[in-house]
Each structure stands twice: as C-alpha cells, then as structure tokens.
C-alpha positions as CSV (number, residue, x, y, z in Angstrom):
1,M,-0.4,0.1,-0.1
2,N,1.2,3.6,-1.0
3,T,0.4,6.7,0.6
4,T,0.9,10.3,-0.3
5,A,1.3,13.5,1.1
6,Q,-1.5,13.5,3.7
7,K,-2.9,17.3,4.2
8,I,-5.5,18.2,2.8
9,S,-6.5,21.1,1.0
10,V,-9.9,23.6,2.3
11,L,-10.9,22.9,-1.8
12,E,-10.4,19.3,-0.9
13,K,-12.2,19.2,2.0
14,V,-15.1,21.9,0.7
15,G,-15.4,19.5,-1.9
16,Y,-16.0,16.5,-0.2
17,S,-18.3,17.8,1.9
18,L,-21.0,19.3,-1.0
19,G,-21.2,14.9,-1.3
20,D,-22.9,15.3,2.0
21,L,-24.7,18.7,1.3
22,A,-26.3,16.8,-1.9
23,A,-27.2,13.2,0.0
24,N,-28.6,14.8,3.0
25,L,-31.3,17.1,1.0
26,I,-32.8,14.0,0.3
27,F,-31.5,11.9,3.3
28,Q,-33.2,14.2,5.8
29,T,-35.7,14.6,3.9
30,L,-36.8,10.8,3.9
31,M,-35.8,10.9,7.6
32,T,-38.3,13.9,8.6
33,F,-41.1,13.9,6.4
34,L,-41.3,10.5,4.2
35,A,-44.1,9.0,7.5
36,Y,-45.6,12.9,7.0
37,F,-45.2,12.8,3.3
38,Y,-47.5,9.2,2.3
39,T,-50.1,9.8,5.3
40,D,-50.7,13.3,4.7
41,V,-50.0,14.2,1.4
42,Y,-50.0,11.4,-0.7
43,K,-52.6,10.4,1.4
44,I,-51.7,6.4,1.6
45,P,-53.3,4.6,5.1
46,A,-50.4,5.2,8.4
47,S,-50.1,1.0,8.6
48,T,-49.6,0.7,4.8
49,A,-47.1,3.6,5.1
50,S,-44.9,1.5,7.9
51,I,-44.6,-1.6,5.9
52,I,-43.5,0.6,2.8
53,I,-41.2,2.1,4.9
54,F,-40.0,-0.7,7.1
55,V,-39.6,-3.6,4.1
56,G,-38.6,-1.1,1.3
57,G,-35.6,-0.3,3.4
58,F,-34.7,-3.1,4.8
59,F,-34.0,-4.9,1.7
60,G,-33.1,-2.1,0.3
61,A,-30.3,-2.1,2.9
62,F,-28.7,-5.7,2.3
63,F,-28.1,-4.2,-0.9
64,N,-25.0,-2.1,1.2
65,I,-22.8,-5.3,1.8
66,I,-22.7,-6.1,-2.0
67,M,-22.3,-2.9,-3.1
68,G,-19.5,-2.6,-0.4
69,A,-17.7,-5.5,-2.3
70,I,-18.3,-4.4,-5.7
71,A,-16.6,-0.7,-4.4
72,D,-13.8,-2.8,-2.9
73,R,-13.1,-4.0,-6.2
74,T,-14.0,-1.1,-8.9
75,N,-10.7,-0.3,-10.2
76,T,-10.6,3.0,-12.6
77,R,-7.8,5.6,-13.9
78,W,-10.4,7.7,-11.4
79,G,-9.9,5.3,-8.0
80,K,-12.0,3.3,-6.4
81,F,-14.6,5.1,-4.8
82,R,-14.9,8.3,-6.9
83,P,-16.1,7.1,-10.4
84,W,-19.6,5.9,-8.4
85,L,-20.5,9.7,-8.1
86,L,-19.9,10.2,-11.5
87,W,-22.3,7.0,-12.3
88,T,-25.1,8.0,-9.8
89,A,-25.3,11.5,-9.9
90,V,-27.7,11.9,-12.7
91,P,-30.1,8.6,-11.3
92,F,-29.6,9.5,-7.8
93,G,-30.8,13.3,-8.7
94,V,-34.4,11.6,-11.1
95,I,-35.7,9.2,-8.7
96,S,-35.3,11.6,-6.0
97,L,-37.5,13.4,-7.8
98,L,-40.0,10.6,-8.9
99,A,-40.5,9.0,-5.0
100,F,-41.5,12.4,-3.9
101,S,-44.1,12.8,-7.2
102,T,-47.7,12.3,-6.2
103,P,-49.3,10.7,-9.7
104,N,-53.0,10.6,-9.6
105,F,-53.2,6.8,-9.1
106,S,-55.6,4.5,-7.3
107,E,-55.1,3.2,-3.7
108,T,-53.3,0.2,-4.7
109,G,-51.4,2.0,-6.9
110,K,-50.4,4.6,-4.6
111,I,-48.8,2.2,-2.7
112,I,-47.3,0.2,-5.6
113,Y,-45.8,3.4,-6.9
114,A,-44.6,4.3,-3.0
115,F,-42.9,1.7,-2.5
116,T,-41.3,1.2,-6.4
117,T,-39.7,4.5,-5.7
118,Y,-38.5,4.0,-2.4
119,F,-36.9,0.8,-2.9
120,L,-35.2,2.6,-5.8
121,L,-34.2,5.6,-3.8
122,I,-32.4,3.0,-1.3
123,I,-30.8,1.2,-4.1
124,V,-29.6,4.4,-5.9
125,Y,-28.2,5.9,-2.4
126,S,-26.1,3.0,-1.6
127,A,-24.5,2.8,-4.9
128,N,-23.5,6.5,-4.5
129,N,-22.9,7.3,-0.6
130,L,-21.4,3.9,0.0
131,P,-18.5,4.7,-2.0
132,Y,-18.8,8.2,-0.7
133,A,-18.3,7.8,2.8
134,A,-15.6,5.4,2.1
135,L,-13.6,7.8,0.0
136,S,-12.9,9.8,3.6
137,G,-11.2,6.3,4.4
138,V,-8.8,6.4,1.3
139,I,-8.0,10.3,1.2
140,T,-5.7,10.6,3.7
141,G,-4.8,7.7,6.6
142,D,-3.8,11.1,9.1
143,M,-6.2,10.6,12.1
144,K,-6.4,14.4,13.0
145,E,-7.2,15.1,9.0
146,R,-10.1,13.0,9.0
147,N,-11.4,14.3,12.1
148,S,-10.7,17.6,10.1
149,I,-12.7,16.0,6.7
150,S,-15.5,14.8,9.4
151,S,-15.9,18.3,10.3
152,Y,-16.3,20.3,7.2
153,R,-18.7,17.4,5.5
154,F,-20.9,17.5,9.4
155,V,-21.1,21.4,9.0
156,A,-22.4,20.7,5.3
157,V,-24.6,18.4,6.7
158,M,-26.2,20.5,8.8
159,V,-27.0,23.2,5.8
160,A,-29.1,20.7,4.4
161,Q,-30.7,19.2,8.1
162,F,-31.0,23.1,8.4
163,I,-33.1,23.3,5.2
164,I,-35.0,20.3,4.9
165,Q,-36.0,20.8,8.7
166,S,-36.6,24.5,8.8
167,L,-37.9,25.4,5.2
168,L,-38.9,22.4,3.4
169,L,-42.3,22.8,4.0
170,P,-43.1,26.5,4.4
171,L,-41.6,26.3,0.8
172,A,-43.6,23.4,0.0
173,L,-46.8,25.2,1.2
174,S,-45.8,28.7,-0.4
175,L,-44.6,27.4,-4.2
176,G,-47.6,25.1,-4.3
177,H,-49.7,28.0,-3.1
178,G,-51.0,25.7,-0.8
179,D,-50.9,22.8,-2.4
180,K,-48.6,20.6,-0.5
181,A,-48.1,17.9,-3.5
182,V,-47.1,20.5,-5.9
183,G,-44.8,22.3,-3.7
184,F,-43.2,19.1,-2.4
185,E,-42.5,18.1,-6.4
186,K,-41.4,21.8,-7.5
187,V,-38.7,21.8,-4.0
188,M,-37.4,18.1,-4.8
189,L,-36.8,19.1,-8.0
190,F,-34.5,21.7,-6.9
191,F,-32.8,19.5,-4.5
192,A,-32.4,16.9,-7.8
193,I,-30.7,19.6,-10.0
194,T,-28.1,20.5,-6.5
195,G,-27.7,17.1,-5.4
196,I,-26.6,16.2,-9.2
197,V,-24.0,19.5,-9.8
198,C,-22.8,18.9,-6.1
199,F,-21.9,15.5,-6.4
200,L,-19.9,15.9,-9.9
201,I,-18.1,18.8,-7.7
202,T,-17.1,16.2,-5.4
203,F,-16.0,13.8,-7.8
204,L,-13.5,16.6,-9.6
205,T,-12.0,18.0,-6.5
206,T,-11.0,14.7,-4.2
207,K,-8.5,12.0,-4.6
208,E,-8.2,9.0,-3.5
209,R,-4.5,8.6,-1.9
210,I,-4.3,5.4,0.1
211,V,-4.4,2.7,-2.7
212,P,-4.4,-1.0,-1.8
213,V,-1.2,-2.7,-3.5
214,Q,-2.0,-5.6,-5.9
215,A,-1.1,-8.0,-3.6
216,E,-3.9,-7.5,-1.6
217,K,-6.7,-8.9,-3.8
218,S,-9.3,-10.8,-1.3
219,S,-12.4,-12.6,-2.1
220,V,-15.5,-11.5,-0.7
221,K,-15.9,-14.5,1.8
222,T,-12.7,-13.4,3.4
223,D,-13.5,-10.2,3.5
224,L,-16.6,-11.1,5.3
225,S,-15.2,-13.8,7.4
226,D,-12.6,-10.7,8.6
227,L,-16.2,-8.8,9.6
228,S,-17.4,-11.5,11.8
229,K,-14.3,-11.4,13.8
230,N,-14.3,-7.6,13.9
231,I,-15.6,-6.8,17.1
232,P,-15.2,-2.7,16.6
233,W,-16.9,-3.2,13.4
234,I,-20.3,-5.1,15.0
235,I,-20.1,-2.4,17.5
236,M,-20.4,0.4,15.5
237,L,-23.0,-1.3,13.2
238,L,-25.0,-1.6,16.2
239,L,-24.3,2.0,17.1
240,T,-25.5,2.7,13.9
241,I,-28.8,1.2,13.6
242,L,-29.3,2.4,17.2
243,V,-28.4,5.8,16.4
244,F,-30.6,6.5,13.1
245,I,-34.1,4.7,14.3
246,T,-33.7,7.0,16.8
247,L,-32.8,9.9,14.4
248,A,-35.6,8.5,12.0
249,L,-38.3,8.5,14.6
250,K,-37.9,11.7,16.3
251,G,-37.3,13.6,13.2
252,G,-40.2,12.4,11.7
253,M,-42.5,12.4,15.0
254,Y,-41.6,16.1,15.6
255,I,-44.5,17.9,12.5
256,Y,-47.0,15.8,14.7
257,Y,-45.6,16.9,18.2
258,F,-46.5,20.3,17.4
259,K,-49.4,19.8,15.1
260,Y,-51.0,17.6,17.9
261,Y,-49.6,18.1,21.4
262,L,-48.3,21.6,21.8
263,N,-51.0,24.0,22.8
264,E,-51.7,26.0,19.4
265,T,-52.4,29.3,21.0
266,A,-49.4,29.2,23.3
267,Q,-47.3,28.3,19.9
268,A,-48.7,31.6,18.3
269,N,-48.1,33.6,21.6
270,F,-44.6,32.6,21.5
271,L,-44.0,33.3,17.9
272,E,-45.7,36.8,18.9
273,N,-43.5,37.5,21.1
274,I,-40.2,36.6,19.8
275,G,-40.9,38.8,16.7
276,F,-40.9,36.0,14.3
277,N,-44.8,36.7,12.9
278,H,-43.0,40.2,12.1
279,F,-39.9,38.9,11.1
280,I,-42.4,36.7,8.7
281,A,-44.8,39.4,7.3
282,G,-41.8,41.3,6.1
283,L,-40.6,38.3,4.4
284,N,-44.0,37.8,2.7
285,N,-44.1,41.3,1.6
286,S,-40.9,41.2,0.2
287,L,-42.0,38.3,-1.9
288,A,-45.3,39.3,-3.1
289,G,-43.0,41.9,-4.6
290,L,-41.7,39.1,-6.6
291,G,-44.6,37.4,-7.8
292,L,-44.1,34.9,-5.4
293,G,-46.4,33.2,-3.2
294,E,-46.6,34.0,0.6
295,F,-45.1,31.4,3.0
296,E,-47.9,29.7,4.7
297,W,-45.9,30.7,8.4
298,P,-48.0,33.5,9.9
299,K,-51.1,31.5,9.3
300,D,-50.1,27.9,10.7
301,A,-48.3,28.1,13.8
302,A,-47.8,24.9,14.3
303,T,-45.4,24.7,11.3
304,S,-43.9,27.9,11.8
305,A,-43.2,26.4,15.4
306,N,-42.0,23.8,14.5
307,S,-39.6,25.0,12.2
308,L,-37.7,27.6,14.1
309,F,-37.8,24.8,16.5
310,N,-35.9,22.9,14.1
311,A,-33.8,25.6,13.3
312,G,-32.3,25.9,17.1
313,G,-31.5,22.5,17.0
314,I,-29.6,22.4,13.7
315,I,-27.6,25.7,14.9
316,F,-26.7,24.6,18.0
317,M,-25.8,21.1,16.3
318,I,-23.5,23.3,14.3
319,V,-21.5,24.6,17.3
320,G,-21.3,21.4,18.9
321,I,-20.1,20.1,15.8
322,M,-17.1,22.6,15.9
323,F,-16.2,21.3,19.8
324,S,-16.1,17.6,18.7
325,K,-12.7,17.6,16.4
326,P,-10.6,19.5,19.9
327,L,-12.2,17.4,22.3
328,A,-11.9,14.1,19.8
329,D,-8.2,15.0,19.6
330,Q,-7.5,15.3,23.4
331,F,-10.1,12.8,24.7
332,G,-10.1,10.2,21.9
333,K,-13.8,9.6,19.8
334,R,-15.2,6.9,21.7
335,N,-15.3,8.4,25.5
336,I,-16.5,11.4,23.6
337,F,-19.3,9.8,21.8
338,G,-20.6,7.9,24.3
339,C,-20.6,10.7,27.0
340,F,-22.3,13.3,24.8
341,L,-24.4,10.5,23.3
342,F,-26.3,9.6,26.9
343,L,-26.3,13.3,28.0
344,S,-28.3,14.3,24.3
345,A,-30.2,11.6,25.9
346,L,-31.0,13.2,28.8
347,S,-32.3,16.0,27.1
348,L,-34.7,13.9,24.8
349,L,-36.2,12.4,27.9
350,A,-37.2,16.0,29.7
351,F,-40.0,16.5,26.2
352,N,-42.3,14.2,28.3
353,F,-42.2,15.9,31.1
354,F,-43.3,19.3,29.3
355,S,-46.8,20.9,29.6
356,P,-48.3,21.6,26.2
357,D,-48.1,25.7,26.8
358,A,-44.3,25.5,27.9
359,I,-43.6,26.3,23.9
360,G,-40.3,28.4,25.7
361,T,-38.7,25.8,27.9
362,V,-39.2,22.7,24.7
363,F,-37.1,25.6,22.3
364,I,-34.7,25.7,24.8
365,T,-34.0,21.6,25.2
366,Q,-33.9,21.5,22.3
367,M,-30.8,23.3,21.9
368,A,-29.2,21.6,24.7
369,H,-30.2,18.7,22.4
370,G,-28.6,20.2,19.5
371,F,-25.2,21.3,20.9
372,L,-25.0,17.7,22.8
373,Y,-26.0,15.4,19.9
374,G,-23.9,17.9,17.4
375,V,-20.5,17.1,19.1
376,T,-21.2,13.4,18.3
377,I,-22.1,13.6,14.7
378,P,-18.3,14.2,13.0
379,L,-17.4,11.2,15.3
380,L,-19.0,8.5,13.9
381,W,-17.9,8.3,10.8
382,A,-14.5,8.9,12.0
383,M,-14.8,5.9,13.7
384,I,-16.1,3.7,10.9
385,A,-12.9,4.9,8.6
386,D,-10.8,4.3,12.4
387,V,-12.1,0.3,11.9
388,A,-11.3,0.3,8.4
389,D,-7.6,1.2,9.7
390,Y,-8.3,-1.7,12.5
391,S,-9.0,-4.4,10.2
392,E,-6.1,-3.9,8.0
393,W,-3.9,-3.3,11.1
394,K,-5.2,-6.5,12.1
395,N,-5.4,-8.7,8.7
396,N,-2.6,-7.0,6.7
397,R,-5.8,-6.3,3.8
398,R,-7.6,-3.5,3.2
399,A,-11.3,-3.4,2.4
400,T,-12.3,0.0,2.6
401,A,-16.0,0.1,1.5
402,I,-17.5,-3.2,2.8
403,I,-16.2,-2.2,6.1
404,F,-18.5,1.7,5.3
405,S,-21.5,-0.9,4.5
406,A,-21.6,-1.3,8.3
407,M,-22.1,2.1,8.3
408,I,-25.0,2.4,5.2
409,F,-26.4,-0.9,6.2
410,G,-26.9,0.1,9.9
411,L,-28.0,3.6,8.7
412,K,-30.8,1.7,6.2
413,I,-31.8,-0.5,8.8
414,G,-32.4,2.3,11.5
415,L,-33.9,4.8,8.8
416,S,-36.6,1.6,7.6
417,V,-36.8,0.6,11.5
418,G,-36.9,4.3,13.0
419,G,-39.7,5.5,9.7
420,S,-41.8,2.5,9.9
421,L,-41.5,2.7,13.8
422,G,-42.8,6.1,13.7
423,A,-46.4,5.1,11.6
424,A,-46.6,2.1,13.5
425,I,-46.9,4.1,16.1
426,L,-49.4,6.7,14.8
427,A,-51.3,2.8,13.3
428,K,-51.3,1.5,17.0
429,Y,-52.3,4.5,19.1
430,G,-55.2,5.1,16.9
431,Y,-53.8,8.2,14.5
432,V,-56.2,9.4,11.9
433,A,-54.7,11.6,9.5
434,E,-55.7,15.5,9.2
435,L,-58.0,15.3,11.7
436,A,-58.2,18.2,13.8
437,K,-58.4,17.1,17.4
438,Q,-56.6,13.5,18.0
439,T,-57.5,11.1,20.4
440,N,-55.4,11.2,23.5
441,S,-54.2,7.8,22.9
442,A,-52.8,9.1,20.1
443,I,-51.4,12.2,21.7
444,E,-49.4,10.0,23.9
445,G,-48.2,8.1,21.9
446,I,-47.0,11.0,20.3
447,K,-45.2,12.3,22.8
448,M,-43.4,9.2,23.5
449,S,-42.2,8.9,20.2
450,V,-40.0,12.4,20.6
451,S,-38.9,11.7,24.4
452,V,-39.3,8.4,25.7
453,Y,-38.8,5.7,23.2
454,P,-35.7,7.7,21.1
455,G,-34.0,8.3,24.8
456,V,-33.8,5.1,25.8
457,I,-32.4,3.7,22.6
458,F,-30.1,6.6,23.0
459,I,-28.9,5.3,26.4
460,L,-28.7,2.0,25.0
461,A,-26.2,3.2,21.9
462,S,-24.0,4.5,24.6
463,A,-24.0,1.7,26.8
464,I,-22.5,-0.5,23.8
465,L,-19.6,1.3,23.6
466,Y,-18.6,0.1,26.6
467,W,-17.1,-3.3,24.5
468,Y,-15.4,-1.0,21.4
469,E,-12.0,-1.3,22.0
470,I,-10.2,1.8,19.8
471,D,-9.8,4.3,22.3
472,K,-7.4,7.0,22.4
473,K,-4.1,5.0,22.9
474,M,-5.0,2.6,20.5
475,E,-5.6,5.1,17.6
476,L,-2.5,6.4,17.8
477,K,-0.4,3.0,17.9
478,I,-2.6,2.1,15.0
479,E,-2.0,4.7,12.8
480,N,1.9,4.7,13.9
481,D,2.3,1.1,12.8
482,L,0.6,1.7,9.8
483,K,2.8,4.5,8.7
484,S,5.6,2.7,9.5
485,R,3.9,-0.8,7.4
486,R,3.3,1.5,4.5
487,N,6.4,3.8,4.1
488,T,8.2,-0.3,4.0
C-alpha cells in the first residue's frame, strides 16, 4: 500500500463535504418527512406507510454489503470510489424527484408506486453514498486530518438539515400556493438539480491517496470472514442502527408533536412575543413583490413553530460540531461519543415532562439537545474509518468499502425501522390523518415518540461503546504502525 502527502487542502475538504450536502437534501427529507408525505400528502394509510418504509428500506439495506464488495473491487483511472459519484449523480436526482411525486393513481396504485420509488431510491442511495463514505477512508490516513474532514462534511450535513427541517415544509406550501403535493414536487426538483451539481464537484475536487497494492486482493468470502471477527465493526454496526432508529423516529414525529400535542394558542403567542411573525410578514411582503406566493408560517402556528424549533436545534448542532474535533483529539473519539450521546439522551427524555403550554422550555431543551448531539455527529463516520484502519492493521488487508457498508447498512436499517416505527406507533395509538383533534391515546403515542422511546434507544447506544476497544491509545498505535508499514 502506498500513500502520498496526507495534508488535505481546504478546497478538497469543502469539495468532499458538498457530496454530503447533496445526499442529505434527500436523506434528511426521508428521515423527517417521509411518513408525513405518505400519510398527509399522498394519503396512504399510516399502517401501509409503515410497511412500505420498513420492507423497502430493509431489503435495500442488504444491498450495501453487495455494494461494498463491488466498490472495493472497482478499479478505474479515477480510483475505486470517486467514479461512483459520477455514475450515480443523475439517477439519484431523477429517482429522488419521482419518490416525492404524487401521480393520481388508485389507492393500490399509490402503494405500488410509493414502494417502487422508495426501494429504487434506497438502492441508488447505497450505490452513491457507500463509495462516498468509503472515500473519506482513502483520502488520508492521518487521523487528525480525518477528524477535520469529518467536521467539514458535517457542517454541510447541518446546512442540508437546516434547509429540510426548517424550510422544506414552508417552501412546499409557498411554491405550491397551499397545495403540499405540488409544492413537494417543485422543492424536490430543485434539490435534485442541486444534488447532481454537488456530486460532480465532489468527484472533480477529491483524490484517493491510500491505494491498495495488487497483492492485497482477497475474496468476498475472506472480507466477510474478517468482518465477522472484527468486534469494533460489529459494535459500530449496532451503534449506527440504534442512532438512526432514534433520528428517524423523533425526526419524523416532531411535526405531529407540534400539530397535535403542543397548544396552538401558546405556540402563536410565543411566535408573536419573540417577533417571529413580524419577520415573516416582512418576508412575505418582499416575496409578493417578486411575484411569489406567501409562506404559510404566519397562518399556521404549528408549522411555523416546528420550523423554528428545528432551526434552533440545528444551529446549536453546528456549534457542537465545532467542539467535536478538539475534544476527540484530546480524549479520543469513543469517550467523547459515548459521553455526549448519553447527555443528549437525557435532553430527549425531558420532552416527556413538558406541558403543552411550555413552548419556551421546549425550545431551550431542543437547543441543548442540538449542541450535545452535535458533538457526536462527525465522530460516527470518523470511527468507521478508524475501523477500516483497524482491519488493515490486524489482517494486513484493506477492505474500506465493505467496512463502510456497516455504516450504510446500519443507516438503512435504522432509517427503515425508525421511520416505520413512527408510522406504526401512529397506527397503534389510533392516529387519523388530518383529524383536527386526535384522541388522547394518539397524542400520548406522539409524545412518547419524541421523548421516552428515542431517549432510551440513545442510552442503549452509548452503553454498547463499553465494548468498543479503539480508544485514544489504540488510535495512535494503529496510525503509527500503519505509517511504518506503508513506508516500508
């Protein structure tokens, strides 16, 4: 295995991060609005939506293992992983648009269409995002530079998350002039075009520096055998599944929490008192002058408050990300990840104890959660890259993509389970789409889905890191041993 200079330019870090911006415009939409889109926009029953999300995502997740083996055995003049960004950019954009379109089919036709487009989107996401994630493991072998790259990319993730969680629904209402179905299609068309451009920039600005030598070739059977004995890989797989179950569950349920649990009058008063309605009124006057439709925010307190709630959390996540690298450099990724994930779980549990009128407290808690969870965000992917180094260090073979398949596999399983769990909870507790006043049972299910259920899962995720052996001391040993081995 040979390497070149390990220091990475700011241009390359920014170029690499744009790939995550592109992917997360779609991924964050899936995680935050897929259940809502199916139940309240495309009018698919909640129980059926739960099955679509679970089955489609579950089968798509297994494609990651296949994709990992394919990517590790890809050899082109552009490298192993970069060409996949080029090959999948346009299909990703097109299928994303189709998945959030609403053709006028019968109920059976809608179910078939939703399942087909969701399944295809999960497949093309794997073919694009698995090589993208693995690319971070071969851009550099320097763990501090790897932490830096992770911080750049997750600022881009937060930008995408801010756009989706704070602006997507208001934009859909505005561009659709109140018609959410039309608005979703227009917004997703813009996201698709933006994503294609960003993927191409990532392809053009990055470079693979860690290149396996010919002697390192191995069979898929050997790679899978190595994985089955790789305890850090197994821990990261379980951790990823639990984290993304939580993110998909609570992220998809916040809109219901604001619409049906929190008091609408209290939300409206809160927005008025902080000057938000005045700001939106001025924005609408500007938009009207440009010939655009108004945002629905001043007329819909729940949509407005939910968007602002998400924005506050994301801003503080970005602040948390800024603390991630120095804390990880000093104390090690494992320790910081486990500690801050546990603290963020406590902030989630707090939502269970707030009254429907405690809007300010809800916002403050969300900002605290955003900061605490933000510290962990870059570390998950950087730890997977460390696991790829651990595998090479232990087995004298590098299989970067199939190692990273743990992340995407876990992500897809977590997204599927979390998204379907949210829809299943709605169905179990008796939720009826667009009903002005839900039953007490349905409201209790919504409240539990943004507090107790995700909080307990986060606590479990932080606990399993006890068995993750790559601490600060081992990180340094692996890095130094691999540098010596590669130089030799």
